[in-house]
C-alpha positions, 0 to 999 in steps of 0.5 A: 427675501432670499431663497434657501438653497437646498444643498445636497449632502452626500455620505460615504458608502461602506466598502463593497465586496468588489472593493475588498476583492480589488484590495486583496488582488493588489495586495497579492500582486505586490507580494513576492512569490513564495517557495513551493510548499514543502512535501509532508514527508521527505524521501527517506523519512518514515511517513506518518499514517495520519497524513495519508488516510483514505477511504477503505475501499473503492469500486475498481470497475468504475474507477476511471483515473488514469494509470500508466502501464506498458503495452506488454510486461517485457517492455517494463523495466522494474529496476528503474524505479522499483528495484534499483538495488535489487539483491540479484543486481549486486552480483553483476559487477561493472559488466554492462551487458551482464547488468542489463541481462540481470535487470531484464530477469527481475520482475515481481514474483509475489503480489500483495493485491490491495496492500493497504499501508504495506504491513504485509508487503514489508513483512514478506520482503523479510520472510522471502528474501529470494523473492521479489515482492510487489504491493498493488494499491489503487488509492493514490494517497495510500500508495504514496505512503507505502512508497515512502515507508519502503524508502525509509525502511531501506535507508534505515537498513543501510545505516544512513540515519533515516529520520525515524527516531521515536517512530514505530513501523508505521511512522507514528511518533510516540511523543508527538502531539496528537490531533484533537487531544488523542493519546498514542494509546487511544490511537494504537498503531496497526503495526504494534506487535502483540505480546502473544506473538513475541512469546510464541515459541513457534513464531515464524520470525525467529529464523529472520531476527538475526538477518536484517532485511534490506527491503530492496526486494520490495516495492509498491505500484499504484494500479487497478489489478482487475484491469491492468495486471496483464500489462505488468505481470508475465504469465507463469511468473508468480509464486504467491498471490495474496488477497488480504481483507478484500472488500466483501461487496455484500449486495448480490448485485455487487458480487461481480466486483469481488476480487475472487471470482471464477473468471478472475481465478482463471486469470490468476492461474495464468500468472501463477507458476504451475504446480507451485504457485499459491493463492492466499485469501484472508477475511473477517467476513465468514460469508466472503470466506465461504465464497472464496472456498467455494469458487476455488474448489469449483475451479479446475485449475486450483486444488486445496492445500493440506492443513499441515502445509498451511500450519508450516507456511510462514506466509500464513502466519504473516497474513494473519499477524502483519496486515494492518487490518488483521491486527485491528481484528485481533485487537477487537477480538473478532474472528478471521478466516483464511485459506 
């Protein structure tokens, strides 16, 4: 009898992860390179805030991202990127020497520290056309949003057809589809104007409605104001300094992080013009407001302005009504304190 021959039977094994990875790699290698991903917003278009959301605050003392800054304020040309068509440059004609001398004199005179999404920065550029407005922001995404917003506002003022049809001041499209089924009414934009402001006979905007701002005197800079402000701002050059709704840092151990302190007030006095420079603070936290008032009253280089001066100051009105956080506080019916 013949012996039965044992035959080896083999079966195909399922593909392994390595096989799948190899197939993917070969497919990618055979795919022709694609173009660079286009930006979310092109320069000249009004940005949409939903693409530039970021955390409300960060710790400036431990924020270690690299920032560009000059060794001295006089070595920084503000007309190169920030104010290329500043109103003061329009009177220089074609004289290169006169243009160079004028550009050297252009530097920020009003600072909006922690400018957020730029509502107050743009409002101040219209209220103070003779000043040079600069918003300071530490968050990169928010800074880019404000930069694009200023460029779009400039383009609109020039009448070159900025792509802002159907958009409001913060670039939110009224008829665009909202994510997750949200409606425009539910996601009310921060730059909408309250009806009470429009009907107010003492509205400080009345004197500026006939004048269309060009926003050529407004810009934004990404920096850490608690570290690098001396590298950008020359001494005794600021007429106004704004701190709107800063991080309250409730814990006592974090009080040194507050943007208003005895040490920092001494630095702010160094940059403000003697006798005319003003410091503005507004918050929705009463304890923080009392901290601001106490520190300013204790400091020998600051004195309190009168109530009459505050009521007649259009910048106080703008600080309460034009900041995104201020509008949110008013919509929610909460209180604000300012000084």
